[in-house]
N, C-alpha and C positions, 0 to 999 in steps of 0.2 A: 769377408763378404765382398768387400769392395774389389779385391782382386779377382774373385770368381766371376762376379757380375761384369766387370770389365774385360776379363778374359773371353768370356762368351760373347760379347758384342764386338769384340776386335777379330775374333775368329770368323765371325759372319759378314762383319762389315768391311774388313779389307779387301776381299775379293770384289765386293760390289763399288767400293770407292775407287779402285784402281783398274778395274776391268770393266769400263763403262758398256762396252757392246754386250758382253754376258750379262750384266745387270738390267740393261734395257730389254734384252730377249726374255729374261726371266720374269720381269714384271708384267711384260705383255702376256706372257702365257698364263700367268695368274689373273689376268683380267685387269691389271692396273695400266695407266699410262706408263709407257717406258721410261720417260724422262725422270720418273719417280725412283727408280732403281739406284742410279748413282747418288742422288740426292740422299735417299735413305742410308746408303752405306756411307757416306761423308757423315751424316748425322750420328750413326752407330759409332764410327771411329772417333769422332770429336767428343760425343758423350761418354764413351769408355774411357778416353783418356783422362776428362774432367773428374770422373768417378775415381780413377786410380790415384789422381795427385789430390784428390779432396777439394777441388775448387769449383764453386757453383754446382755443389753436389746435389742439392735439392731439385733444380730445375733439369739437370742432367738426367736424374733418375726419373723424374715425372716424363720427360721426353722419351725416354728409352721405353718405359712401361707403355706409353701411348703406342709406339711402335709395334710392340708385341701385341697389345690388345687389338690393333686393327690388323695384324696378321691372323689372329685367332678368328675374328669376326669376318675378314674379309677372305680367307684362304682356307683355314682348318675346317671351320664349321661348314661352310658351303661345300667343300671337297668331301666331308664325311656324309653329307645329306645326300650329294649326288652318288657316292659309292653305296648309299643304304645302310650306313652305319649309324649307331646312336651317338657315339662320341668319337672325335678324330684322334688319330695316332699321334703322340706327342703332347696332347693337351695339358697333361699333369706338368711336363717339363717347362711349357711356356707359363702355366700359372705360377709355377714356382719361381720362375725368373721375374714375373710381375710382382709377386709377393716380396722378394728381394729387393727389387727397385722400390717399392713403397716402405720397406722396413729401413732401407738406408736413407731415403728421403726424411723419414720420421725421426730417426734416431741420430743422424748428423754423421759427418764424415769421421769421427773419432779423433784421437790424438795425433796420430801422424798424418796431418793434412796441411794444406796451404791455407784452408779457410777454417777458422774455429766456429765452432756453435755458439 
């Protein structure tokens, strides 16, 4: 589970963390301050690495879950409402990511980790 969650956040975080102009423009287009784009990208990469190595796993999972919850509430749901839909596309995926983060925070990093429960 750690590998899957880390891979998801690395996949989405690396472009934002290293392509600041793109991240800035993307966040502005979603109605957020542009400077948050690179910050969120860096947080996603750092959090994913911490989860992957099993260090400060609980706080990394809580932080990444918060990022997804903000995306759901600030982007997906308003976008669905604007489009006249009941539920946003991809909501189930993001809810599963949040569930995975919370499950990992609750159960701990496992045996193969730098930090032991």
